[in-house]
C-alpha positions in Angstrom: 25.2 7.2 30.7 25.6 10.6 28.4 22.7 11.6 26.2 24.6 10.5 22.9 25.5 7.1 24.1 21.6 6.9 25.0 20.2 7.9 22.0 22.1 5.2 20.3 21.0 2.7 22.6 17.4 3.8 22.2 17.8 3.5 18.3 19.6 0.3 18.2 17.5 -2.3 16.3 14.7 0.1 16.0 14.4 0.8 12.2 15.8 -3.0 11.3 12.2 -3.7 10.8 10.8 -0.5 10.0 10.8 -0.5 6.4 9.0 -3.6 6.2 6.2 -1.8 8.5 5.6 0.4 5.4 3.2 -2.2 4.5 0.9 -0.8 6.9 -0.1 2.0 4.6 0.7 0.4 1.2 2.5 -2.4 0.7 5.7 -4.2 2.0 7.7 -7.4 2.6 7.0 -10.4 0.7 3.6 -11.9 0.6 4.4 -14.6 2.4 7.5 -16.8 3.3 10.5 -15.2 5.1 10.7 -13.6 8.4 7.5 -13.2 10.0 5.4 -16.3 8.2 3.5 -17.3 5.4 0.8 -15.2 3.6 -2.6 -14.6 4.6 -2.1 -12.7 7.5 1.0 -12.5 10.2 1.6 -10.5 13.2 4.5 -8.1 13.3 7.1 -8.3 15.6 8.4 -5.4 17.8 10.8 -3.2 16.2 14.1 -4.4 15.9 13.1 -8.0 16.4 13.2 -8.9 12.8 9.4 -10.0 13.2 6.9 -10.2 10.7 5.3 -7.5 8.7 2.3 -6.1 10.5 -0.9 -6.7 9.0 0.5 -8.5 5.7 -2.3 -9.7 3.8 -0.2 -11.2 1.2 -2.3 -12.6 -2.0 -1.8 -11.9 -5.6 -2.1 -8.6 -7.3 -2.3 -6.8 -3.8 -0.5 -4.3 -1.9 -0.6 -5.7 1.6 -2.1 -3.6 4.1 -2.8 -3.2 7.7 -1.7 -1.3 10.8 -0.3 -2.7 13.8 -2.8 -2.9 16.7 -5.7 -2.1 14.2 -8.2 -4.7 13.0 -7.2 -6.0 9.2 -9.9 -5.2 6.6 -11.5 -8.4 5.4 -11.3 -10.4 8.7 -14.3 -12.2 9.8 -16.5 -11.0 12.5 -19.8 -12.1 14.1 -22.8 -10.5 12.3 -20.2 -9.1 9.8 -21.9 -10.6 6.5 -21.5 -9.6 3.0 -24.4 -7.1 1.8 -25.1 -4.5 -1.3 -23.6 -1.4 -0.9 -24.6 1.4 -3.3 -22.9 4.3 -3.9 -23.6 7.7 -6.5 -21.9 10.9 -6.8 -20.4 13.3 -9.3 -17.0 14.4 -10.4 -15.8 18.0 -11.3 -12.6 19.4 -12.2 -11.3 22.1 -9.8 -13.0 24.9 -12.0 -16.5 23.3 -11.5 -16.8 22.0 -15.0 -17.3 18.0 -15.6 -14.8 16.2 -17.1 -14.6 15.9 -20.7 -14.2 12.0 -20.9 -15.4 9.2 -18.7 -13.4 8.9 -15.6 -12.6 5.9 -13.5 -14.1 5.6 -9.9 -11.6 3.5 -7.7 -12.0 1.9 -4.3 -8.5 2.5 -2.5 -7.9 -0.1 0.4 -4.5 0.4 2.4 -3.1 1.8 -1.1 -4.6 -1.0 -3.2 -6.7 0.4 -6.2 -9.8 -1.5 -7.3 -12.0 -0.3 -10.3 -15.7 0.1 -9.4 -17.2 2.5 -12.2 -17.2 5.0 -14.7 -18.7 8.4 -14.9 -21.4 9.3 -17.7 -20.9 12.3 -19.6 -22.1 14.7 -17.0 -19.6 13.3 -14.3 -22.1 11.3 -12.6 -21.6 7.8 -11.2 -23.4 5.1 -9.6 -22.6 1.4 -8.8 -23.0 -1.2 -6.4 -19.4 -1.9 -4.5 -17.6 -4.8 -5.7 -20.1 -5.6 -8.3 -17.5 -4.8 -11.3 -16.0 -7.7 -13.0 -15.3 -6.4 -16.3 -11.9 -7.6 -17.2 -11.9 -4.8 -19.8 -11.3 -2.2 -16.9 -9.4 -4.7 -14.6 -5.8 -4.3 -15.1 -3.2 -6.5 -13.4 -2.6 -3.7 -11.0 -5.9 -4.1 -9.5 -7.1 -6.6 -7.2 -10.8 -7.1 -7.2 -11.2 -8.7 -3.7 -12.7 -11.8 -4.6 -11.7 -15.6 -4.1 -10.3 -14.6 -0.5 -11.2 -17.3 2.2 -14.8 -16.1 3.5 -15.2 -14.0 0.7 -18.5 -14.7 -1.1 -18.7 -15.0 -4.7 -21.4 -14.7 -7.4 -23.7 -11.8 -8.6 -24.7 -9.1 -6.1 -22.7 -10.7 -3.4 -22.0 -7.2 -2.1 -19.0 -6.5 0.3 -18.5 -6.9 4.2 -18.5 -3.7 6.2 -15.5 -4.5 7.7 -13.9 -4.6 4.3 -14.1 -0.9 3.8 -11.6 -0.1 6.7 -8.7 1.7 5.4 -10.7 2.3 2.3 -11.3 5.5 0.2 -13.1 6.3 -2.9 -11.6 8.6 -5.6 -11.5 9.1 -9.4 -8.7 8.5 -11.6 -8.0 10.5 -14.5 -4.3 11.3 -15.8 -2.9 14.7 -14.7 -5.2 15.1 -11.7 -5.1 14.4 -8.1 -8.5 13.5 -6.8 -10.2 14.3 -3.5 -10.7 11.3 -1.3 -13.9 10.0 0.2 -13.4 7.8 3.5 -15.5 4.8 3.3 -14.4 3.0 6.8 -17.8 4.0 8.6 -20.1 3.3 5.7 -23.4 1.2 6.3 -25.1 -0.9 3.8 -28.5 1.3 4.7 -26.2 4.7 4.6 -27.6 7.4 1.9 -25.6 6.2 -1.2 -24.9 9.9 -2.2 -21.3 10.3 -1.3 -21.4 14.2 -3.0 -18.8 15.6 -5.2 -15.4 14.5 -5.9 -12.8 17.1 -7.1 -10.3 16.7 -9.7 -7.2 19.1 -8.9 -4.8 19.4 -11.7 -1.4 18.7 -10.7 2.2 18.7 -12.5 3.1 16.4 -14.9 3.1 12.6 -13.7 5.4 10.4 -15.8 4.7 7.2 -13.8 1.3 5.4 -13.8 -0.3 2.6 -11.5 -1.7 0.7 -14.8 0.4 -0.3 -17.8 -0.5 0.9 -21.1 0.9 -2.5 -22.9 -2.3 -4.3 -21.4 -4.2 -2.8 -24.0 -2.2 -4.2 -26.7 -2.4 -7.8 -25.2 -3.6 -10.1 -27.9 -6.8 -12.3 -26.9 -4.7 -15.3 -25.9 -2.2 -13.8 -23.8 -4.9 -12.1 -22.0 -7.0 -15.2 -21.4 -4.0 -16.9 -20.0 -3.2 -13.9 -17.6 -6.8 -13.7 -16.4 -6.9 -17.5 -15.8 -3.8 -16.9 -13.8 -5.1 -14.4 -11.9 -8.3 -16.5 -11.3 -6.0 -19.2 -10.0 -4.2 -17.0 -7.6 -7.3 -15.9 -6.2 -8.1 -19.5 -5.3 -4.6 -20.0 -3.9 -3.7 -22.4 -6.7 -0.3 -21.2 -7.1 1.0 -23.7 -9.5 -1.7 -23.0 -11.9 -1.6 -19.2 -11.7 2.1 -19.4 -12.4 1.5 -21.4 -15.5 -1.1 -18.7 -16.4 1.2 -15.9 -16.0 4.2 -17.6 -17.8 2.1 -18.4 -20.7 0.9 -15.2 -21.0 4.2 -13.4 -21.3 5.5 -16.2 -23.6 2.6 -15.2 -25.9 3.3 -11.5 -25.6 6.5 -10.9 -23.9 6.3 -7.1 -23.4 3.0 -7.9 -21.1 4.3 -5.8 -18.3 1.3 -6.6 -16.1 1.6 -10.1 -16.3 5.1 -9.9 -15.6 4.3 -8.0 -12.4 1.8 -10.7 -11.4 4.2 -13.4 -12.1 6.6 -11.5 -9.8 4.1 -11.2 -7.0 3.5 -15.2 -7.2 7.2 -15.9 -7.0 7.5 -13.5 -4.0 4.6 -15.3 -2.4 6.5 -18.7 -3.0 9.7 -17.2 -1.7 11.5 -17.1 -4.9 12.8 -13.7 -4.3 15.5 -13.8 -7.1 13.1 -14.8 -9.5 10.8 -12.3 -8.6 13.4 -9.5 -9.0 13.9 -10.8 -12.6 10.0 -10.7 -13.3 9.8 -7.2 -12.3 12.8 -6.4 -14.3 11.2 -8.0 -17.3 7.8 -5.7 -16.5 10.2 -2.6 -16.6 11.6 -3.5 -19.7 8.3 -3.7 -21.3 7.0 -0.6 -19.8 9.2 1.9 -18.0 6.7 4.0 -17.0 4.8 1.5 -15.1 5.4 2.1 -11.4 4.5 -1.2 -9.3 7.6 -3.1 -10.1 9.6 -0.3 -9.0 7.6 -0.5 -5.8 8.2 -4.0 -5.3 11.8 -3.8 -5.8 12.6 -1.4 -3.5 10.5 -3.0 -0.8 12.7 -6.1 -1.5 15.7 -3.9 -0.8 14.4 -2.7 2.3 13.9 -6.0 3.4 17.5 -7.1 2.5 18.6 -4.1 4.4 19.8 -3.0 1.1 19.3 0.8 2.0 21.2 2.3 -0.6 19.3 0.7 -3.3 15.9 1.4 -1.1 16.5 4.8 -1.2 17.3 4.9 -4.7 14.4 2.9 -5.7 11.8 4.9 -3.6 13.5 8.0 -4.8 12.8 7.0 -8.5 9.2 6.4 -7.6 8.7 9.7 -6.2 10.2 11.6 -9.2 7.9 9.5 -11.6 4.6 9.7 -9.3 4.6 11.6 -6.1 0.7 11.5 -5.8 -0.2 8.1 -5.9 2.5 6.1 -3.8 2.8 8.1 -0.5 4.4 5.0 1.4 7.6 5.9 -1.1 8.0 9.1 1.3 8.1 6.4 4.4 10.5 3.8 2.6 12.7 6.8 1.7 12.7 8.1 5.1 13.7 5.1 6.8 16.5 4.0 4.2 17.8 7.6 4.5 17.7 7.2 8.4 19.8 3.8 8.0 22.4 5.9 5.8 22.7 8.4 8.2 21.1 10.9 6.1 19.1 12.7 8.8 18.0 15.7 7.1 16.7 14.1 4.1 15.2 11.0 6.1 13.2 14.0 8.1 11.8 15.7 5.1 10.6 12.6 3.5 9.0 11.4 6.8 7.1 14.9 7.5 5.9 14.5 3.9 4.7 10.9 4.7 2.6 12.2 7.5 1.5 15.1 5.3 -0.2 12.6 2.9 -1.7 10.6 5.6 -4.3 12.8 7.3 -6.2 9.9 8.4 -2.9 8.6 10.4 -3.2 5.2 9.0 0.4 4.6 9.2 1.3 5.7 12.7 4.8 4.4 12.3 5.5 7.5 10.3 5.6 9.7 13.0 7.2 6.9 15.2 10.3 6.8 12.8 10.3 10.7 12.6 10.5 10.4 16.1 13.5 8.3 16.1 15.1 10.7 13.8 14.5 13.6 16.2 15.9 11.8 19.0 19.2 11.2 16.8 19.3 14.9 16.4 18.8 15.5 20.1 15.3 17.2 19.5 14.2 15.1 22.5 10.9 16.9 23.5 9.7 16.7 19.9 10.8 13.1 19.5 8.9 12.3 23.0 5.8 13.9 21.8 5.8 11.9 18.5 6.3 8.6 20.3 3.3 9.4 22.6 1.1 9.9 19.4 2.2 6.4 18.3 1.2 4.9 21.3 -2.3 6.6 21.4 -3.1 4.7 18.2 -1.1 1.4 19.0 -1.4 1.3 23.1 -1.0 -2.4 23.3 1.3 -5.3 22.3 4.9 -6.4 22.1 5.7 -3.4 19.9 3.8 -1.0 22.1 5.8 -2.0 25.1 9.2 -1.5 23.2 8.3 1.9 22.1 7.0 2.8 25.6 10.7 2.0 26.9 12.1 4.0 24.3 9.7 6.8 25.4 10.8 6.6 29.1 14.3 6.9 28.1 14.0 9.7 25.7 11.8 11.4 28.6 14.9 11.0 31.1 17.4 12.5 28.8 14.9 15.6 28.2 14.6 16.2 31.7 18.4 15.7 32.6 20.3 18.8 33.2 22.0 20.0 30.1 
């Protein structure tokens, strides 16, 4: 078999579900319904099988996470009980001075930010993880984590240590990029001091992860929205939908409520209605990034590759810092469109923005691209790296077979 024909066979079906696998890092796929199973946790199929989204946690207000072959954050394990975990530290700008205003401290788990507390006038912070319930700072784009099955509620309930897998601590201030503090290895008895988080000035960011329209929501609309969130956390989807619909009826420009309504409709496998809700969110606030993200993920799931490429490119233009998986989606979409140079560039950027290698698929898909460009040695190395992270399972067997064929090509006489 000639090398080009073998390469094509290697690539057959590889990326049919690859875009959905971007959920590993930051989101992807409908949170329930469709191929792969219902909300609450599905196991992904091998590349090209049309299987479910790896590690899809589903849920309202979240961007699902998980890596094939890795344990899912929030899973129950013997002896893994919720315990109080305290964190403290300080935030400074890159010139060493404290911020001139309070800075929000967020816990980011698999791409989903959760507000935890604020800095004081000297840039210091101290709080118990998961204790913050203040609705005044919890915008719709956040997921508090409370109300999941097996998740204790009530004051000082704490968090399970397994919930910190795939999590980082960061400071959030418009116009700045934060250092990340990994939380995966943190234990309840550790020294709470995480040190200094540095905020680096960056170029102007036009897209935001929280909608400015939320601050203008009337009290009644906010009350309906919050009732919707609480109902969604308890999996009372009918009640949640009524809450969100009432919120947008009272305040049609409530972008966050439109977004949550879209997420809920996705969960109920009502995709076209979800798309309309996301469009309403963007009509209310064109700088609100989260609906753009959901739309290009839906496009990828439906193999609308040009739309997925355009949508992820739009997000990267608006905010290239807070949505690293947009690089992954853009790379996969451009691979499908046979724009190999653009795909390679974006996959390399996705890898660069993932120093903890939480999305090993970025390297895997880059390997596919290099194989198609007949750079077989480099492609083989990337697939080997992927198998080190995901060494077992149906997906690993599929990739292992690809690797064997690529190595055969690489060793064949020119």
